[in-house]
Structure formats: structure tokens, C-alpha cells
N, C-alpha and C positions, 0 to 999 in steps of 0.2 A: 408530719410527723415525723420524730426520727427519734433517736439515741442520744442520751444525755453526753456520751464518748464524742458525739460530732458535734458540741458547741466547749466543750473543756477537757485538756490531758490532764490526766492524774502524775506527777512530777515525783520523783523518788528518789531523790540526793539524799543519801544519806551523810551523817554527821554525830562524831561521838565527843560530846561537850568535853569528855576527859582529858582528851588529848592534848587541851587548850585550857587547863585550869587556872589561869590566871587571867583568863580572857573574860568579859561579860558581855551574855547573851540576854535576847530580848527572846522571853521562855513562851512560848503559846501553848499555854497546856488546858485541860479540862477543867480543872480549879480557877484557874483565872479566867475562864470566858466566864464560868458560874458565877466568879464574884467582882461580875461588871464588864468584860471583854476587853481586861488592859493586860498586856504579857507582862511576866514580873520579870525583873532585871536579875538575873541571877550570875554567878560563877559559876565559870565549868566544872569546876571540882566539887560543886554542889549539883548536878545532873547529872543522875545515875546511869543512864542509858541512854543506847540508840535514839537518837533523834532525825527527823526529818527536817531540809534545811529550807526557808521560808522567802523567799526571794519577794523583790515589789512587786505589784500589782495581780496577787493571787487573793485566791477565796480559801478558806478552811474548810472543812465539812465533817463533821465527825460521823465515824462508825458506831460507835458506844453509844447503846440505848436511844436507837433513831426514834423512838416515841418523843421525845427530848429534841426541839430545834436547836441545834447547835450551829449554824452558817455564820463565820467570822471574815467580815470584811478585812483582812488582815494590812494594817497601817505599817508599812515598811519603807524604812528608807534605804539609798544606792549604797549607803555604807554600813548599815546596821547587819550584826550579825545576828541571825535570827532563826531559831528553829522551833520544831513545835512536837509535841504528841505524837506517836506512830497511831494513836487512834485517830487522825484526822487525814483526810484525803487533802493535799495540796494540788488546787484546780489553777490552771492557766488558760485562757479562753483560747479556743481555737479561732482565729480569724475568718468570718468577719465582724464575729459575736465579740462581747467587749466583757471585761470583769462585771459592770452592772446587769448585763444580761446574767450571766452566769450566777450571780447572788441572787436576784431576783427569783431566778430559775429555782434555782433549790430550796427556796421558801413560797415558792407556787402550793397552793393547795394540792393540786394533780402529782407534784412530786413528794411530796409529805406522805398523802395516803400510801403511794407505792413504795417508800423507804420502811415504812413502817411495817409491809407486809413481808419485806426480806430477813426479818430477823432470825438469826437462830442464838443458841445456847440456853441452857433451862433455869440460868441465876438469874433474878431478875435485875441486879445491878452490874449484871456482865453480857448481856446481850447485846449483840453486835449485827450489821449487814456488812456483808462482804464487797470487798472494793469492787467488784468486778461485776457484782449483779447490782451497784449503783450506778456505775458508768452504762449498763447497757439500759437501765432504766425509759420509759418512750419521755419527750419532751416535744414541745413545740418547736419547730424551726421555723421562724417567719422571715420571708423574704429579706434580702439586704436591705432595701431602703424603708420597711416597716421596723428592722432592726436598730437603723440609724436613728429615727424619728424617736423610738423608744428610750433609746439611750440619751439622746440630746432633753428628753425630759424627766429622765429618773436619775441621770449622774450627777446634777447639780445638789440636788438633796442629801445624796448619800454620801459627799465630799463635804458638804456641810455637815454632816451628823459627826464625819472624823475632824474636823475642824474645832467641834464643840469638846469631841473627846478630850483633842490633844489639853485646848483651855484648860480643862477639867479638871486632866491629872497635874498641868502648872498649879493649877489653884490646890489641890490637894497636897502638894510637894510643900507648897509655901506653906502652907497650915502645921503640917507635921513637923516643917523647922521650926516654926515659930512659934507655936502654942507652949511645948513645956518652958520654952525660955519667957514665956511670956506668965506663965503659972509661976515659976522659981523665981521670978524678979530680976533674972538678969539682963532682960530688955525691958526697955521702956514703950509704951504704946507709941510715942512718937518715932522712936528710932524702928519699929516694927514698919511706921506707914513709909519712913524712906526706904527701907529693904524691898518691902512691896513695891514701891514706886521702880526702882532697877529692875527688878526681876520681870516686871512686864512691861 
């Protein structure tokens, strides 16, 4: 056994999107998680507070109302400008542990029971766990060979989950683009089929 801080480091690179008002950011927020775990694409001018930068290959873990499991396998490309609410911890795995291990550890029953015991605050809607206390929680530290075996078994299903989410976002975007035009008669079904074929 060890501490969660032994498997992940919490990144705290701040960014103020208002400094880049015309730039589009992938915004990982609590509402975006609750509405389907898709970040919202928003201009910097519309994001009104300081955020944490979200680099590739990290896990986001919510401190807010920890009885609600909000653990986000952030799907971020190397060229994306991505930020998240400061209600999240931005967790980068410490070698030899991987993002897969950090994600699964943060969703384990042991971890969830512990984090729920860290709550502070009297308002039900604004209960939080302190970042330092989360990083100090107990967690299993498997030997490297066992950790590698676990990663080989678990990484592919998680990668497939992310791929399915991307496909779903593409289909939803096509639907939102075409449906109003089909309903209004601006676009015919045959035209829509050709558009879909080019998009996918």
C-alpha cells in the first residue's frame, strides 16, 4: 500500500482564457461532464474565470461533491487548447504507473469510500474534498510487472471507449447540422446522404 500521490502528480498550470478572447478552447467543466463527458468548445471571451490547463494523457478528478463519481479520461490532442474547472484535479501518472492505472484506481471502491469521507462544507451542493487530502489517500501499489499486465488488459477497452465517444460526437455534429435543413426543406435526403458520406 502507498498514497495516491505515489501514482499521480497534480498539475496546477493556470490559464486565463480571457487573455485569448478569440481562441477556441476545449472546456472540461462539471456541467460538461454531467451532460455526457464531452468538453464544450468555447471562445476564451465566454470563459469568465481562471482554469487549469489540460495537457494530453491526464485524468481529471472532481473535488466537488465527491459522493458523485466524476473521473474523466480526458481526450486531448497535442495541438488542442484545453482547460478545465479548478474543481478538478489534473492528474498525470507517475512512472511506472500509467493513465489507465490512475483512472481505474480513482474509480475503485476503496478510493471512492475514502474520498467520500473527506467532505468539508455544510451546503450539500458545495461540499468539497481538499486536494492535499485526496493525494494522501491510501492506494494499492502493485509491483511493476503486475502493473504492466494490468495496463495491457485495461488500456484497450478504455481506448475503444474514447474512440466510440469521438464517433458519437461526429454523428451528433452531423445530426445537428443536417436536421434543421432537412426539416425546412432546404436540403433533400439524397443531398444529406452525400454530405454524410464525405464527413465519415
